[in-house]
Each structure stands twice: as structure tokens, then as C-alpha cells.
N, CA, C and O atoms as a MOPAC input file, in Angstrom:
PM7 MOZYME 1SCF
protein

 N     -4.98600 1     2.39800 1   -15.46300 1
 C     -4.50600 1     1.02900 1   -15.37700 1
 C     -5.04600 1     0.50000 1   -14.02500 1
 O     -5.53200 1    -0.63100 1   -14.01000 1
 N     -4.99700 1     1.24800 1   -12.86700 1
 C     -5.54400 1     0.73000 1   -11.57600 1
 C     -6.80400 1     1.45300 1   -11.29700 1
 O     -7.04400 1     2.57300 1   -11.74800 1
 N     -7.60800 1     0.76800 1   -10.53100 1
 C     -8.92000 1     1.40000 1   -10.14700 1
 C     -8.73500 1     2.67000 1    -9.41400 1
 O     -7.69100 1     2.82500 1    -8.78000 1
 N     -9.67700 1     3.63500 1    -9.43500 1
 C     -9.51500 1     4.97700 1    -8.88200 1
 C     -9.27900 1     4.79700 1    -7.32800 1
 O     -8.37400 1     5.42400 1    -6.77600 1
 N    -10.09400 1     3.94100 1    -6.63500 1
 C     -9.96300 1     3.91600 1    -5.16700 1
 C     -8.64300 1     3.47000 1    -4.73100 1
 O     -8.20200 1     3.89900 1    -3.66500 1
 N     -7.89500 1     2.56800 1    -5.51500 1
 C     -6.55500 1     2.17500 1    -5.16600 1
 C     -5.65700 1     3.22800 1    -5.40200 1
 O     -4.77000 1     3.43300 1    -4.57400 1
 N     -5.76100 1     4.00500 1    -6.51900 1
 C     -4.82700 1     5.10600 1    -6.67900 1
 C     -4.93100 1     6.14400 1    -5.64000 1
 O     -3.93300 1     6.64500 1    -5.12100 1
 N     -6.13800 1     6.46600 1    -5.33800 1
 C     -6.39000 1     7.50400 1    -4.28500 1
 C     -5.90000 1     7.02900 1    -2.93300 1
 O     -5.34300 1     7.83500 1    -2.18800 1
 N     -6.07400 1     5.77700 1    -2.57600 1
 C     -5.56900 1     5.31100 1    -1.31600 1
 C     -4.05300 1     5.33100 1    -1.30100 1
 O     -3.44300 1     5.64000 1    -0.27800 1
 N     -3.40200 1     4.98200 1    -2.50900 1
 C     -1.89200 1     5.08400 1    -2.60100 1
 C     -1.41700 1     6.47100 1    -2.49200 1
 O     -0.40400 1     6.69000 1    -1.82900 1
 N     -2.01400 1     7.38000 1    -3.04400 1
 C     -1.61100 1     8.87700 1    -2.96800 1
 C     -1.74900 1     9.39100 1    -1.54200 1
 O     -0.91700 1    10.18600 1    -1.10500 1
 N     -2.76100 1     8.96900 1    -0.80700 1
 C     -3.02600 1     9.40700 1     0.45800 1
 C     -2.06200 1     8.88000 1     1.49300 1
 O     -1.66900 1     9.57700 1     2.42900 1
 N     -1.65400 1     7.49600 1     1.27500 1
 C     -0.67900 1     6.96400 1     2.14300 1
 C      0.73400 1     7.59800 1     2.01900 1
 O      1.46900 1     7.87900 1     2.96600 1
 N      0.99700 1     7.77800 1     0.69100 1
 C      2.32400 1     8.46700 1     0.37800 1
 C      2.30200 1     9.92300 1     0.82800 1
 O      3.36200 1    10.43600 1     1.18600 1
 N      1.19000 1    10.61200 1     0.83500 1
 C      1.28600 1    12.02200 1     1.35400 1
 C      1.30400 1    11.89300 1     2.87200 1
 O      1.93500 1    12.76700 1     3.46600 1
 N      0.72400 1    10.96000 1     3.58100 1
 C      0.89000 1    10.84900 1     4.96900 1
 C      2.40300 1    10.49900 1     5.34200 1
 O      2.92200 1    11.07800 1     6.29700 1
 N      3.01600 1     9.68700 1     4.70000 1
 C      4.25100 1     9.29400 1     5.08400 1
 C      5.27000 1    10.42500 1     4.77600 1
 O      6.19600 1    10.67100 1     5.54800 1
 N      5.07400 1    11.06500 1     3.68200 1
 C      5.94500 1    12.27700 1     3.29000 1
 C      5.85100 1    13.24700 1     4.43400 1
 O      6.87700 1    13.72400 1     4.91700 1
 N      4.70500 1    13.54100 1     4.86400 1
 C      4.47800 1    14.67800 1     5.85900 1
 C      5.14300 1    14.16400 1     7.13600 1
 O      5.80200 1    14.98200 1     7.77700 1
 N      5.05600 1    12.98100 1     7.55700 1
 C      5.67500 1    12.42000 1     8.75400 1
 C      7.29600 1    12.63000 1     8.61200 1
 O      7.97400 1    13.10200 1     9.52500 1
 N      7.77900 1    12.25500 1     7.46200 1
 C      9.15200 1    12.31100 1     7.20600 1
 C      9.69900 1    13.76800 1     7.14800 1
 O     10.83100 1    14.06100 1     7.53300 1
 N      8.84500 1    14.61700 1     6.66000 1
 C      9.14200 1    16.08100 1     6.66600 1
 C      9.32600 1    16.66600 1     8.00200 1
 O     10.18300 1    17.52100 1     8.22800 1
 N      8.55500 1    16.22300 1     8.84800 1
 C      8.54500 1    16.65600 1    10.33000 1
 C      9.87800 1    16.19000 1    10.93600 1
 O     10.43600 1    16.97000 1    11.70800 1
 N     10.41100 1    15.08800 1    10.69000 1
 C     11.58500 1    14.44000 1    11.30200 1
 C     12.92900 1    14.87000 1    10.45200 1
 O     14.04000 1    14.63700 1    10.92900 1
 N     12.79100 1    15.45400 1     9.28400 1
 C     13.94500 1    15.81100 1     8.47200 1
 C     14.86400 1    16.76800 1     9.16700 1
 O     16.07200 1    16.54800 1     9.25600 1
 N     14.23500 1    17.91700 1     9.69900 1
 C     15.00400 1    18.80300 1    10.46500 1
 C     15.74400 1    18.19000 1    11.66100 1
 O     16.88800 1    18.53900 1    11.95100 1
 N     15.08800 1    17.31000 1    12.31500 1
 C     15.86400 1    16.62700 1    13.42800 1
 C     17.05200 1    15.75600 1    12.92300 1
 O     18.11300 1    15.70100 1    13.54400 1
 N     16.84100 1    15.12700 1    11.85100 1
 C     17.86700 1    14.18400 1    11.25800 1
 C     19.01800 1    15.07700 1    10.67600 1
 O     20.18600 1    14.69300 1    10.72700 1
 N     18.68600 1    16.18500 1    10.16500 1
 C     19.69200 1    17.08500 1     9.60900 1
 C     20.65800 1    17.58400 1    10.69400 1
 O     21.84000 1    17.77100 1    10.40600 1
 N     20.22800 1    17.78800 1    11.83100 1
 C     21.15800 1    18.22300 1    12.94000 1
 C     21.99100 1    17.27500 1    13.55500 1
 O     22.87700 1    17.61200 1    14.34100 1
 N     21.71700 1    15.88600 1    13.18800 1
 C     22.54500 1    14.87100 1    13.73200 1
 C     24.01000 1    14.98200 1    13.25200 1
 O     24.28100 1    15.72900 1    12.31100 1
 N     24.94200 1    14.26900 1    13.86700 1
 C     26.22100 1    14.21200 1    13.42600 1
 C     26.33600 1    13.65400 1    12.07400 1
 O     25.31500 1    13.10200 1    11.66400 1
 N     27.44800 1    13.67600 1    11.21500 1
 C     27.60700 1    13.40700 1     9.88100 1
 C     27.13700 1    12.04800 1     9.41800 1
 O     26.33700 1    12.03700 1     8.48200 1
 N     27.52100 1    10.90800 1     9.94200 1
 C     27.00700 1     9.68600 1     9.28700 1
 C     25.72600 1     9.22800 1     9.72200 1
 O     25.22600 1     8.25600 1     9.15600 1
 N     25.10500 1     9.83200 1    10.69800 1
 C     23.66200 1     9.36900 1    11.16400 1
 C     22.63900 1     9.67000 1    10.13300 1
 O     21.83000 1     8.77600 1     9.88500 1
 N     22.54900 1    10.85600 1     9.46100 1
 C     21.57100 1    11.03900 1     8.39800 1
 C     21.59800 1    10.07300 1     7.22900 1
 O     20.58900 1     9.57500 1     6.73000 1
 N     22.87300 1     9.85000 1     6.82800 1
 C     23.11400 1     8.82900 1     5.72400 1
 C     22.61400 1     7.38900 1     6.19200 1
 O     21.96000 1     6.66100 1     5.44500 1
 N     22.93000 1     7.08600 1     7.32000 1
 C     22.54100 1     5.74700 1     7.84300 1
 C     21.04700 1     5.68000 1     7.92500 1
 O     20.47900 1     4.63700 1     7.60200 1
 N     20.36500 1     6.73800 1     8.34300 1
 C     18.81600 1     6.70300 1     8.53100 1
 C     18.22900 1     6.59000 1     7.10700 1
 O     17.29800 1     5.80800 1     6.90900 1
 N     18.72900 1     7.33000 1     6.12200 1
 C     18.13900 1     7.21900 1     4.81300 1
 C     18.48000 1     5.76400 1     4.14300 1
 O     17.65200 1     5.19600 1     3.43000 1
 N     19.62500 1     5.26900 1     4.40000 1
 C     19.89500 1     3.92600 1     3.90500 1
 C     18.91200 1     2.84600 1     4.46800 1
 O     18.39300 1     1.98900 1     3.75200 1
 N     18.70400 1     2.96400 1     5.81400 1
 C     17.74800 1     2.00100 1     6.37200 1
 C     16.38300 1     2.21300 1     5.89500 1
 O     15.67200 1     1.23300 1     5.67200 1
 N     15.94200 1     3.42300 1     5.71600 1
 C     14.53600 1     3.61000 1     5.23400 1
 C     14.36500 1     3.02400 1     3.69500 1
 O     13.36600 1     2.40700 1     3.32700 1
 N     15.41100 1     3.29500 1     2.92800 1
 C     15.49600 1     2.72400 1     1.52100 1
 C     15.47600 1     1.14600 1     1.63500 1
 O     14.72700 1     0.48400 1     0.91600 1
 N     16.23100 1     0.62700 1     2.45800 1
 C     16.28400 1    -0.94300 1     2.64500 1
 C     14.89400 1    -1.38100 1     3.01000 1
 O     14.34700 1    -2.30700 1     2.41200 1
 N     14.33300 1    -0.73400 1     3.96800 1
 C     12.92200 1    -1.17700 1     4.42800 1
 C     11.78000 1    -1.07100 1     3.15200 1
 O     10.93000 1    -1.93300 1     2.92400 1
 N     11.96100 1     0.13000 1     2.41700 1
 C     11.03100 1     0.19700 1     1.23500 1
 C     11.40700 1    -0.86800 1     0.19500 1
 O     10.52400 1    -1.36900 1    -0.50200 1
 N     12.51100 1    -1.17500 1     0.09000 1
 C     12.96300 1    -2.19200 1    -1.04800 1
 C     12.41600 1    -3.55900 1    -0.54600 1
 O     11.82000 1    -4.26500 1    -1.35900 1
 N     12.57300 1    -3.96900 1     0.70200 1
 C     12.07900 1    -5.17100 1     1.14700 1
 C     10.53900 1    -5.18500 1     1.01200 1
 O      9.94800 1    -6.15500 1     0.53800 1
 N      9.98100 1    -4.18900 1     1.40200 1
 C      8.52100 1    -4.07700 1     1.33200 1
 C      7.90600 1    -4.19400 1    -0.05900 1
 O      6.81000 1    -4.72000 1    -0.25400 1
 N      8.68700 1    -3.66400 1    -1.02900 1
 C      8.22900 1    -3.74900 1    -2.31500 1
 C      8.45300 1    -5.18100 1    -2.92200 1
 O      7.74300 1    -5.53000 1    -3.86500 1
 N      9.36300 1    -5.98000 1    -2.44300 1
 C      9.51100 1    -7.34300 1    -2.82700 1
 C      8.24800 1    -8.19200 1    -2.53100 1
 O      7.90300 1    -9.10100 1    -3.28600 1
 N      7.61500 1    -7.88500 1    -1.47600 1
 C      6.43500 1    -8.64200 1    -1.03200 1
 C      5.15600 1    -8.11000 1    -1.54400 1
 O      4.12500 1    -8.64700 1    -1.14000 1
 N      5.07800 1    -7.07300 1    -2.42200 1
 C      3.86200 1    -6.69500 1    -3.03600 1
 C      3.25900 1    -7.75900 1    -3.92900 1
 O      4.04000 1    -8.41000 1    -4.62400 1
 N      2.03800 1    -7.99800 1    -3.98800 1
 C      1.57300 1    -8.93700 1    -5.01900 1
 C      1.66400 1    -8.51400 1    -6.45100 1
 O      1.53400 1    -7.33000 1    -6.76400 1
 N      1.89800 1    -9.51900 1    -7.38100 1
 C      2.04300 1    -9.10400 1    -8.70900 1
 C      0.70500 1    -8.74700 1    -9.24300 1
 O     -0.30200 1    -8.98500 1    -8.57500 1
 N      0.63800 1    -8.17100 1   -10.45200 1
 C     -0.67900 1    -7.62100 1   -10.99200 1
 C     -1.51400 1    -8.93700 1   -11.26400 1
 O     -2.71600 1    -8.97200 1   -10.99900 1
 N     -0.88400 1    -9.94900 1   -11.76900 1
 C     -1.70800 1   -11.16300 1   -12.00600 1
 C     -2.27200 1   -11.78700 1   -10.76900 1
 O     -3.40900 1   -12.25800 1   -10.77500 1
 N     -1.49800 1   -11.80400 1    -9.69500 1
 C     -2.01200 1   -12.38600 1    -8.39700 1
 C     -3.18000 1   -11.47000 1    -7.91400 1
 O     -4.18700 1   -11.94900 1    -7.39200 1
 N     -3.00900 1   -10.17600 1    -8.10500 1
 C     -4.17000 1    -9.29300 1    -7.59300 1
 C     -5.34800 1    -9.35100 1    -8.41200 1
 O     -6.45100 1    -9.18300 1    -7.89100 1
 N     -5.21300 1    -9.59900 1    -9.78900 1
 C     -6.39000 1    -9.76100 1   -10.59300 1
 C     -7.04900 1   -11.07900 1   -10.24500 1
 O     -8.27700 1   -11.09600 1   -10.15400 1
 N     -6.34100 1   -12.20200 1   -10.03700 1
 C     -6.88000 1   -13.42500 1    -9.55800 1
 C     -7.73000 1   -13.22600 1    -8.25200 1
 O     -8.88600 1   -13.64300 1    -8.18300 1
 N     -7.10500 1   -12.56900 1    -7.21700 1
 C     -7.71200 1   -12.31700 1    -5.98900 1
 C     -9.03900 1   -11.37400 1    -6.23500 1
 O    -10.08000 1   -11.62200 1    -5.62600 1
 N     -8.95700 1   -10.42500 1    -7.03700 1
 C    -10.11500 1    -9.52800 1    -7.20600 1
 C    -11.30800 1   -10.43400 1    -7.96700 1
 O    -12.49500 1   -10.28400 1    -7.67500 1
 N    -10.89900 1   -11.28800 1    -8.86600 1
 C    -11.87000 1   -12.10900 1    -9.67100 1
 C    -12.51100 1   -13.07100 1    -8.58800 1
 O    -13.72800 1   -13.25900 1    -8.58400 1
 N    -11.72600 1   -13.63500 1    -7.73300 1
 C    -12.23100 1   -14.58600 1    -6.67700 1
 C    -13.25300 1   -13.86200 1    -5.75200 1
 O    -14.33100 1   -14.34600 1    -5.40600 1
 N    -12.76900 1   -12.62800 1    -5.39400 1
 C    -13.67300 1   -11.87900 1    -4.51400 1
 C    -15.00300 1   -11.51400 1    -5.19200 1
 O    -16.07000 1   -11.62900 1    -4.59000 1
 N    -14.91400 1   -11.04700 1    -6.53200 1
 C    -16.14300 1   -10.83100 1    -7.28100 1
 C    -17.07300 1   -12.19900 1    -7.38100 1
 O    -18.29500 1   -12.10800 1    -7.26800 1
 N    -16.50100 1   -13.31100 1    -7.57100 1
 C    -17.13800 1   -14.53600 1    -7.66000 1
 C    -17.89600 1   -14.78600 1    -6.36200 1
 O    -19.05100 1   -15.21000 1    -6.33600 1
 N    -17.11600 1   -14.47500 1    -5.21100 1
 C    -17.79100 1   -14.83300 1    -3.95200 1
 C    -18.90200 1   -13.85000 1    -3.68500 1
 O    -19.92000 1   -14.25300 1    -3.12100 1
 N    -18.78700 1   -12.65500 1    -4.03200 1
 C    -19.91200 1   -11.66100 1    -3.80800 1
 C    -21.11400 1   -11.96100 1    -4.73300 1
 O    -22.27000 1   -11.80200 1    -4.34100 1
 N    -20.81000 1   -12.39600 1    -5.95600 1
 C    -21.91200 1   -12.90200 1    -7.00600 1
 C    -22.63300 1   -14.07500 1    -6.32200 1
 O    -23.86100 1   -14.14800 1    -6.32700 1
 N    -21.85300 1   -14.98400 1    -5.73900 1
 C    -22.40900 1   -16.24900 1    -5.15900 1
 C    -23.34000 1   -15.90500 1    -3.98300 1
 O    -24.44500 1   -16.43700 1    -3.88100 1
 N    -22.92200 1   -15.09700 1    -3.18400 1
 C    -23.66000 1   -14.67500 1    -1.90200 1
 C    -24.97800 1   -13.95200 1    -2.36500 1
 O    -26.03200 1   -14.24300 1    -1.79900 1
 N    -24.95900 1   -13.08900 1    -3.30200 1
 C    -26.11200 1   -12.40300 1    -3.73900 1
 C    -27.16900 1   -13.27900 1    -4.40700 1
 O    -28.36500 1   -13.07900 1    -4.19600 1
 N    -26.69700 1   -14.33400 1    -5.28200 1
 C    -27.58000 1   -15.17400 1    -5.78600 1
 C    -28.18800 1   -16.07500 1    -4.76200 1
 O    -29.33800 1   -16.48800 1    -4.91100 1
 N    -27.48700 1   -16.38200 1    -3.76500 1
 C    -28.05400 1   -17.33000 1    -2.69500 1
 C    -29.11000 1   -16.47200 1    -1.92000 1
 O    -30.14400 1   -16.99500 1    -1.50500 1
 N    -28.84000 1   -15.18000 1    -1.73900 1
 C    -29.88000 1   -14.32000 1    -0.98300 1
 C    -31.04800 1   -14.13800 1    -1.87700 1
 O    -32.16700 1   -14.14800 1    -1.36300 1
 N    -30.92100 1   -13.97500 1    -3.13100 1
 C    -32.05900 1   -13.92500 1    -4.02600 1
 C    -32.95800 1   -15.06700 1    -4.11300 1
 O    -34.16600 1   -14.91900 1    -4.29700 1
 N    -32.35000 1   -16.29700 1    -3.97500 1
 C    -33.07500 1   -17.56100 1    -4.03400 1
 C    -33.99900 1   -17.66300 1    -2.66000 1
 O    -35.10400 1   -18.20700 1    -2.65400 1
 N    -33.40600 1   -17.08400 1    -1.54800 1
 C    -34.10200 1   -17.21500 1    -0.25900 1
 C    -35.44000 1   -16.35400 1    -0.32200 1
 O    -36.44700 1   -16.74900 1     0.26500 1
 N    -35.42500 1   -15.19400 1    -1.03200 1
 C    -36.50000 1   -14.29900 1    -1.17300 1
 C    -37.56600 1   -14.83500 1    -1.97300 1
 O    -38.71100 1   -14.43800 1    -1.75800 1
 N    -37.32700 1   -15.73000 1    -2.91600 1
 C    -38.39100 1   -16.23700 1    -3.77300 1
 C    -39.34700 1   -17.06900 1    -3.05700 1
 O    -40.30100 1   -17.56800 1    -3.65400 1

């Protein structure tokens, strides 16, 4: 469904973030009772807000199509100069 490079980038970013959170998990577990729950709720809220601002698939396809047209236009202009 998604191009390989996007899937690989997403997996890499998720892996990096999970390793960072794993480092700090032991520190958060030693905090007093309400603090770990508050930390996880804040992280979930931040993830939710970030997910709301992700582009839709249609918007991303339109952007990719526009980028491809721009690249095709510049390569055609370059070919005309060489003639």
C-alpha cells in the first residue's frame, strides 16, 4: 500500500522512539504512584494530536503527483537545452 522507503523510514523512527522510551521506562517506574500514569497520558495525548495533523492519503497522493510533474518538467527543460 505504501512505498518501501516510507515504510522503512516509519519503522526506523518507531524503533528509535521505542528504544529511547525503554531507556527512560525504568526511571519512570521508580517515581511515586501518580507520576508514571501522568507521563503515559501526556505521551498518548501528544501522539493523538500529532496523528490529527498527518496528511490524508489523498493529500499525499496529490503532493506526490505534483512533485513528479515538477521533476518531469525540469528534466524536459534540461533536455531541450542540450539539443
